ROPA-92402 format. One record per residue (C-alpha): x, y, z; residue number from 0. Coordinates in steps of 0.25 Angstrom, whole numbers, plus 5000, padded with zeros to 4 digits. Each point is the difference from the previous one (the first is absolute). Layout:
N
east = X&north = Y&up = Z&k = NUM $
...
END
This chain:
313
east = 5013&north = 4930&up = 4865&k = 0 $
east = 5001&north = 4985&up = 4994&k = 1 $
east = 5010&north = 5005&up = 4990&k = 2 $
east = 5008&north = 5005&up = 5009&k = 3 $
east = 4998&north = 4988&up = 5009&k = 4 $
east = 5007&north = 4991&up = 4989&k = 5 $
east = 5011&north = 5009&up = 4996&k = 6 $
east = 5003&north = 5002&up = 5015&k = 7 $
east = 5000&north = 4986&up = 5000&k = 8 $
east = 5010&north = 4999&up = 4989&k = 9 $
east = 5009&north = 5011&up = 5003&k = 10 $
east = 5001&north = 4995&up = 5015&k = 11 $
east = 5004&north = 4985&up = 4994&k = 12 $
east = 5010&north = 5007&up = 4992&k = 13 $
east = 5008&north = 5006&up = 5010&k = 14 $
east = 5001&north = 4987&up = 5007&k = 15 $
east = 5005&north = 4994&up = 4987&k = 16 $
east = 5008&north = 5012&up = 4994&k = 17 $
east = 5014&north = 4993&up = 4996&k = 18 $
east = 5008&north = 5015&up = 4999&k = 19 $
east = 4996&north = 5017&up = 5006&k = 20 $
east = 4996&north = 5004&up = 4986&k = 21 $
east = 4986&north = 4989&up = 5000&k = 22 $
east = 4999&north = 5003&up = 5016&k = 23 $
east = 5000&north = 5016&up = 4997&k = 24 $
east = 4990&north = 4996&up = 4989&k = 25 $
east = 4992&north = 4990&up = 5009&k = 26 $
east = 4998&north = 5012&up = 5010&k = 27 $
east = 4996&north = 5009&up = 4988&k = 28 $
east = 4988&north = 4989&up = 4996&k = 29 $
east = 4998&north = 5001&up = 5014&k = 30 $
east = 4997&north = 5013&up = 5003&k = 31 $
east = 4993&north = 5001&up = 4987&k = 32 $
east = 4990&north = 4988&up = 5005&k = 33 $
east = 4998&north = 5009&up = 5014&k = 34 $
east = 4992&north = 5010&up = 4994&k = 35 $
east = 4989&north = 4989&up = 4999&k = 36 $
east = 5002&north = 4997&up = 5013&k = 37 $
east = 5003&north = 5009&up = 5010&k = 38 $
east = 4990&north = 5010&up = 5005&k = 39 $
east = 4996&north = 5009&up = 4988&k = 40 $
east = 4994&north = 4991&up = 4991&k = 41 $
east = 4990&north = 4993&up = 5012&k = 42 $
east = 4997&north = 5015&up = 5005&k = 43 $
east = 4995&north = 5002&up = 4986&k = 44 $
east = 4992&north = 4986&up = 4999&k = 45 $
east = 4993&north = 5004&up = 5015&k = 46 $
east = 4996&north = 5015&up = 4996&k = 47 $
east = 4993&north = 4994&up = 4986&k = 48 $
east = 4994&north = 4991&up = 5007&k = 49 $
east = 4996&north = 5004&up = 5013&k = 50 $
east = 4998&north = 5018&up = 4997&k = 51 $
east = 4995&north = 5005&up = 5012&k = 52 $
east = 5005&north = 4988&up = 5009&k = 53 $
east = 5013&north = 5000&up = 4995&k = 54 $
east = 5006&north = 5006&up = 5012&k = 55 $
east = 4994&north = 4990&up = 5007&k = 56 $
east = 5007&north = 4989&up = 4991&k = 57 $
east = 5014&north = 5006&up = 4998&k = 58 $
east = 5001&north = 5000&up = 5017&k = 59 $
east = 4995&north = 4985&up = 4999&k = 60 $
east = 5010&north = 4996&up = 4991&k = 61 $
east = 5013&north = 5007&up = 5005&k = 62 $
east = 4996&north = 4996&up = 5014&k = 63 $
east = 5002&north = 4986&up = 4995&k = 64 $
east = 5010&north = 5004&up = 4991&k = 65 $
east = 5008&north = 5007&up = 5012&k = 66 $
east = 5004&north = 4987&up = 5005&k = 67 $
east = 5008&north = 4995&up = 4988&k = 68 $
east = 5013&north = 5003&up = 5004&k = 69 $
east = 4996&north = 4995&up = 5014&k = 70 $
east = 5000&north = 4986&up = 4992&k = 71 $
east = 5008&north = 4998&up = 4992&k = 72 $
east = 5014&north = 5007&up = 5007&k = 73 $
east = 5002&north = 4990&up = 5009&k = 74 $
east = 4994&north = 4990&up = 4987&k = 75 $
east = 5009&north = 5005&up = 4992&k = 76 $
east = 5012&north = 5000&up = 5010&k = 77 $
east = 4996&north = 4986&up = 5005&k = 78 $
east = 5001&north = 4994&up = 4983&k = 79 $
east = 5013&north = 5007&up = 5000&k = 80 $
east = 5005&north = 4993&up = 5011&k = 81 $
east = 4996&north = 4986&up = 4993&k = 82 $
east = 5001&north = 5003&up = 4987&k = 83 $
east = 5009&north = 5011&up = 4995&k = 84 $
east = 4997&north = 5012&up = 4994&k = 85 $
east = 4997&north = 4994&up = 4986&k = 86 $
east = 4991&north = 4988&up = 5006&k = 87 $
east = 4993&north = 5012&up = 5007&k = 88 $
east = 4996&north = 5007&up = 4987&k = 89 $
east = 4995&north = 4990&up = 4994&k = 90 $
east = 4992&north = 4993&up = 5012&k = 91 $
east = 4993&north = 5014&up = 5001&k = 92 $
east = 5000&north = 5001&up = 4983&k = 93 $
east = 4991&north = 4988&up = 5004&k = 94 $
east = 4992&north = 5005&up = 5011&k = 95 $
east = 4996&north = 5013&up = 4990&k = 96 $
east = 4997&north = 4990&up = 4988&k = 97 $
east = 4991&north = 4989&up = 5008&k = 98 $
east = 4993&north = 5011&up = 5011&k = 99 $
east = 5001&north = 5015&up = 4994&k = 100 $
east = 4998&north = 4996&up = 4986&k = 101 $
east = 4986&north = 4992&up = 4999&k = 102 $
east = 4993&north = 5010&up = 5013&k = 103 $
east = 5001&north = 5011&up = 4989&k = 104 $
east = 4998&north = 4992&up = 4991&k = 105 $
east = 4987&north = 4993&up = 5004&k = 106 $
east = 4995&north = 5008&up = 5014&k = 107 $
east = 4999&north = 5015&up = 4994&k = 108 $
east = 4988&north = 4998&up = 4990&k = 109 $
east = 4993&north = 5012&up = 5004&k = 110 $
east = 4992&north = 5005&up = 4988&k = 111 $
east = 5011&north = 5011&up = 4994&k = 112 $
east = 4994&north = 5011&up = 4991&k = 113 $
east = 5010&north = 5005&up = 4993&k = 114 $
east = 4999&north = 5017&up = 4996&k = 115 $
east = 5003&north = 5003&up = 4986&k = 116 $
east = 5010&north = 5009&up = 4999&k = 117 $
east = 4993&north = 5013&up = 4991&k = 118 $
east = 5005&north = 5014&up = 4995&k = 119 $
east = 4993&north = 5005&up = 5012&k = 120 $
east = 5009&north = 4991&up = 5012&k = 121 $
east = 5012&north = 5003&up = 4990&k = 122 $
east = 4997&north = 5016&up = 5003&k = 123 $
east = 4997&north = 4998&up = 5013&k = 124 $
east = 5012&north = 4992&up = 5005&k = 125 $
east = 5009&north = 5009&up = 4995&k = 126 $
east = 4994&north = 5011&up = 5008&k = 127 $
east = 4999&north = 4992&up = 5012&k = 128 $
east = 5017&north = 4997&up = 4998&k = 129 $
east = 5003&north = 5012&up = 4998&k = 130 $
east = 4993&north = 5007&up = 5009&k = 131 $
east = 5007&north = 5006&up = 5014&k = 132 $
east = 4993&north = 4990&up = 5009&k = 133 $
east = 5004&north = 4989&up = 4993&k = 134 $
east = 5016&north = 5005&up = 4998&k = 135 $
east = 4999&north = 5003&up = 5015&k = 136 $
east = 4995&north = 4986&up = 5005&k = 137 $
east = 5008&north = 4994&up = 4991&k = 138 $
east = 5013&north = 5006&up = 5005&k = 139 $
east = 4996&north = 5000&up = 5015&k = 140 $
east = 4997&north = 4983&up = 4996&k = 141 $
east = 5015&north = 4998&up = 4993&k = 142 $
east = 5007&north = 5008&up = 5013&k = 143 $
east = 4991&north = 4992&up = 5010&k = 144 $
east = 5004&north = 4985&up = 4993&k = 145 $
east = 5015&north = 5005&up = 5001&k = 146 $
east = 4997&north = 5004&up = 5014&k = 147 $
east = 4993&north = 4986&up = 5004&k = 148 $
east = 5008&north = 4990&up = 4991&k = 149 $
east = 5013&north = 5006&up = 5004&k = 150 $
east = 4998&north = 5003&up = 5015&k = 151 $
east = 4994&north = 4984&up = 4999&k = 152 $
east = 5013&north = 4993&up = 4992&k = 153 $
east = 5009&north = 5008&up = 5011&k = 154 $
east = 4994&north = 4999&up = 5013&k = 155 $
east = 5008&north = 4989&up = 5005&k = 156 $
east = 5014&north = 5008&up = 4996&k = 157 $
east = 4995&north = 5011&up = 5007&k = 158 $
east = 4997&north = 4992&up = 5013&k = 159 $
east = 5012&north = 4990&up = 5000&k = 160 $
east = 5008&north = 5015&up = 4998&k = 161 $
east = 4992&north = 5005&up = 5015&k = 162 $
east = 5004&north = 4985&up = 5006&k = 163 $
east = 4989&north = 4991&up = 4998&k = 164 $
east = 5004&north = 4987&up = 4996&k = 165 $
east = 4997&north = 4995&up = 4984&k = 166 $
east = 4989&north = 4989&up = 5008&k = 167 $
east = 4992&north = 5013&up = 5009&k = 168 $
east = 5001&north = 5008&up = 4987&k = 169 $
east = 4994&north = 4989&up = 4992&k = 170 $
east = 4989&north = 5002&up = 5010&k = 171 $
east = 4998&north = 5013&up = 4999&k = 172 $
east = 4999&north = 4997&up = 4984&k = 173 $
east = 4990&north = 4991&up = 5003&k = 174 $
east = 4992&north = 5007&up = 5010&k = 175 $
east = 5001&north = 5012&up = 4989&k = 176 $
east = 4992&north = 4993&up = 4992&k = 177 $
east = 4989&north = 4994&up = 5007&k = 178 $
east = 4999&north = 5016&up = 5006&k = 179 $
east = 4995&north = 5002&up = 4983&k = 180 $
east = 4988&north = 4989&up = 5003&k = 181 $
east = 4997&north = 5008&up = 5013&k = 182 $
east = 4999&north = 5012&up = 4991&k = 183 $
east = 4994&north = 4996&up = 4991&k = 184 $
east = 4987&north = 4996&up = 5010&k = 185 $
east = 4998&north = 5014&up = 5000&k = 186 $
east = 5000&north = 5007&up = 4988&k = 187 $
east = 4985&north = 4995&up = 5000&k = 188 $
east = 5000&north = 5012&up = 5010&k = 189 $
east = 5010&north = 5011&up = 4995&k = 190 $
east = 4991&north = 4998&up = 4986&k = 191 $
east = 4988&north = 5004&up = 5007&k = 192 $
east = 5006&north = 5012&up = 5008&k = 193 $
east = 5010&north = 5007&up = 4991&k = 194 $
east = 5000&north = 5001&up = 4984&k = 195 $
east = 5010&north = 4996&up = 4991&k = 196 $
east = 5011&north = 5010&up = 5000&k = 197 $
east = 5001&north = 5002&up = 5017&k = 198 $
east = 4998&north = 4986&up = 5002&k = 199 $
east = 5012&north = 4998&up = 4989&k = 200 $
east = 5008&north = 5012&up = 5009&k = 201 $
east = 4998&north = 4995&up = 5014&k = 202 $
east = 5004&north = 4985&up = 4996&k = 203 $
east = 5013&north = 5006&up = 4995&k = 204 $
east = 5003&north = 5011&up = 5011&k = 205 $
east = 4999&north = 4987&up = 5008&k = 206 $
east = 5008&north = 4993&up = 4992&k = 207 $
east = 5010&north = 5013&up = 5001&k = 208 $
east = 5000&north = 4999&up = 5016&k = 209 $
east = 5003&north = 4986&up = 5001&k = 210 $
east = 5012&north = 5001&up = 4991&k = 211 $
east = 5006&north = 5011&up = 5007&k = 212 $
east = 4998&north = 4995&up = 5012&k = 213 $
east = 5006&north = 4986&up = 4995&k = 214 $
east = 5013&north = 5009&up = 4995&k = 215 $
east = 5002&north = 5006&up = 5014&k = 216 $
east = 4996&north = 4993&up = 5009&k = 217 $
east = 5009&north = 4989&up = 5006&k = 218 $
east = 4992&north = 4991&up = 5008&k = 219 $
east = 4997&north = 4994&up = 5009&k = 220 $
east = 4996&north = 4988&up = 4989&k = 221 $
east = 4985&north = 4998&up = 5005&k = 222 $
east = 4996&north = 5015&up = 4995&k = 223 $
east = 5008&north = 5001&up = 4988&k = 224 $
east = 4993&north = 4986&up = 4997&k = 225 $
east = 4986&north = 5005&up = 5004&k = 226 $
east = 5004&north = 5014&up = 4992&k = 227 $
east = 5003&north = 4988&up = 4988&k = 228 $
east = 4986&north = 4995&up = 5000&k = 229 $
east = 4994&north = 5013&up = 4999&k = 230 $
east = 5008&north = 5003&up = 4989&k = 231 $
east = 4995&north = 4987&up = 4994&k = 232 $
east = 4985&north = 5005&up = 5005&k = 233 $
east = 5002&north = 5012&up = 4990&k = 234 $
east = 5006&north = 4993&up = 4988&k = 235 $
east = 4987&north = 4990&up = 5000&k = 236 $
east = 4992&north = 5011&up = 5002&k = 237 $
east = 5008&north = 5008&up = 4986&k = 238 $
east = 4997&north = 4987&up = 4994&k = 239 $
east = 4986&north = 5002&up = 5000&k = 240 $
east = 5001&north = 5014&up = 4997&k = 241 $
east = 5006&north = 4996&up = 4988&k = 242 $
east = 4990&north = 4992&up = 4997&k = 243 $
east = 4988&north = 5009&up = 5002&k = 244 $
east = 5004&north = 5014&up = 4995&k = 245 $
east = 4998&north = 4999&up = 4984&k = 246 $
east = 4986&north = 4994&up = 5004&k = 247 $
east = 4999&north = 5012&up = 5010&k = 248 $
east = 5002&north = 5011&up = 4992&k = 249 $
east = 4997&north = 4995&up = 4986&k = 250 $
east = 4991&north = 4989&up = 5001&k = 251 $
east = 5000&north = 4984&up = 4997&k = 252 $
east = 4996&north = 5002&up = 4984&k = 253 $
east = 5015&north = 5001&up = 4997&k = 254 $
east = 5005&north = 4994&up = 5013&k = 255 $
east = 5008&north = 4991&up = 4991&k = 256 $
east = 5007&north = 5009&up = 4994&k = 257 $
east = 5004&north = 5011&up = 5007&k = 258 $
east = 5004&north = 4992&up = 5012&k = 259 $
east = 5009&north = 4993&up = 4991&k = 260 $
east = 5007&north = 5014&up = 4996&k = 261 $
east = 4998&north = 5006&up = 5014&k = 262 $
east = 5010&north = 4988&up = 5005&k = 263 $
east = 5011&north = 4999&up = 4989&k = 264 $
east = 5008&north = 5009&up = 5008&k = 265 $
east = 4997&north = 4993&up = 5014&k = 266 $
east = 5005&north = 4988&up = 4993&k = 267 $
east = 5012&north = 5005&up = 4995&k = 268 $
east = 5002&north = 5006&up = 5012&k = 269 $
east = 4999&north = 4988&up = 5008&k = 270 $
east = 5012&north = 4994&up = 4992&k = 271 $
east = 5007&north = 5009&up = 5003&k = 272 $
east = 5001&north = 5000&up = 5014&k = 273 $
east = 5011&north = 4991&up = 5004&k = 274 $
east = 5009&north = 5008&up = 4991&k = 275 $
east = 4996&north = 5012&up = 5004&k = 276 $
east = 4999&north = 4998&up = 5015&k = 277 $
east = 5016&north = 4993&up = 4999&k = 278 $
east = 5005&north = 5013&up = 4992&k = 279 $
east = 4995&north = 5009&up = 5011&k = 280 $
east = 5004&north = 4990&up = 5012&k = 281 $
east = 5012&north = 5002&up = 4996&k = 282 $
east = 5002&north = 5014&up = 4996&k = 283 $
east = 4994&north = 5006&up = 5013&k = 284 $
east = 5008&north = 4989&up = 5008&k = 285 $
east = 4989&north = 4990&up = 5005&k = 286 $
east = 4985&north = 4996&up = 5001&k = 287 $
east = 4998&north = 5011&up = 5008&k = 288 $
east = 5002&north = 5011&up = 4991&k = 289 $
east = 4991&north = 4991&up = 4988&k = 290 $
east = 4989&north = 4999&up = 5010&k = 291 $
east = 5001&north = 5016&up = 5002&k = 292 $
east = 5000&north = 5001&up = 4986&k = 293 $
east = 4989&north = 4992&up = 4996&k = 294 $
east = 4993&north = 5008&up = 5012&k = 295 $
east = 5000&north = 5012&up = 4993&k = 296 $
east = 4997&north = 4992&up = 4987&k = 297 $
east = 4987&north = 4996&up = 5006&k = 298 $
east = 4998&north = 5014&up = 5005&k = 299 $
east = 4999&north = 5005&up = 4987&k = 300 $
east = 4991&north = 4990&up = 4995&k = 301 $
east = 4990&north = 5002&up = 5011&k = 302 $
east = 5001&north = 5016&up = 4996&k = 303 $
east = 4995&north = 4995&up = 4985&k = 304 $
east = 4992&north = 4995&up = 5004&k = 305 $
east = 4993&north = 5008&up = 5006&k = 306 $
east = 4999&north = 5012&up = 4991&k = 307 $
east = 4997&north = 4990&up = 4989&k = 308 $
east = 4987&north = 5007&up = 4999&k = 309 $
east = 4986&north = 4990&up = 4996&k = 310 $
east = 5000&north = 5004&up = 4984&k = 311 $
east = 4990&north = 4989&up = 4992&k = 312 $
END
């Protein structure tokens, strides 16, 4: 995480200083690589390793705090953009990452790390897990869920403006949807106690699909659509925690870092493709209503995959 923070700060600085488009693209590729050390998965690995049976509470606490990141940095970035322009904004954000995030990771995360040596037995077991129907089916469910969630998030404002909202009101809906993620995460420990991993994932994805259908076909009123967006955000927030815990729920914590890294890779690819995918589907279907209907179907397929994935270890 410390290395990712240093690399990320350098990448953001390079974005701000880029003298040409190829350098700009290179900077973003470096930023993408840095995200492997600064986004949720490595933090989930650390918390799972350190807290074991208490990992759900630890991970939930982290995501509750981090859920406000967009709430804080979206207006801050907009303010910096108005005052400093986009280049100055990236340089300031690079400084924040270097001065705040890097030393926090380097100095504050000091719990003992017990590295697990990789033996032949581990390799054989890992291969068995990675080729199991449960792992493959849950991985596919996670990738489809990520595609539906990130595409709907990116295209929520265009959808709502098509339905007659002002850009400002649609932006508020997006912000409240982010707040809904925090609300959903508050509920996760209760769901963890009463539902097994696969039904829990399937239920959350079914709720997400239902909200996408409503957003696709119901034209208003605006207050109702905003409320649905908040519920959709809650489903996204809950599924973040599903993705963080489902590997350890099925296969324990000993090999969590290896297995979860592979499990999360297809979802990361889906998230990266989501803006272009959404634009292409919206163009093909004649609008964002059609896009959200397609995303609802994708979320339902994901729910079905999760519900029928089984529980082999």
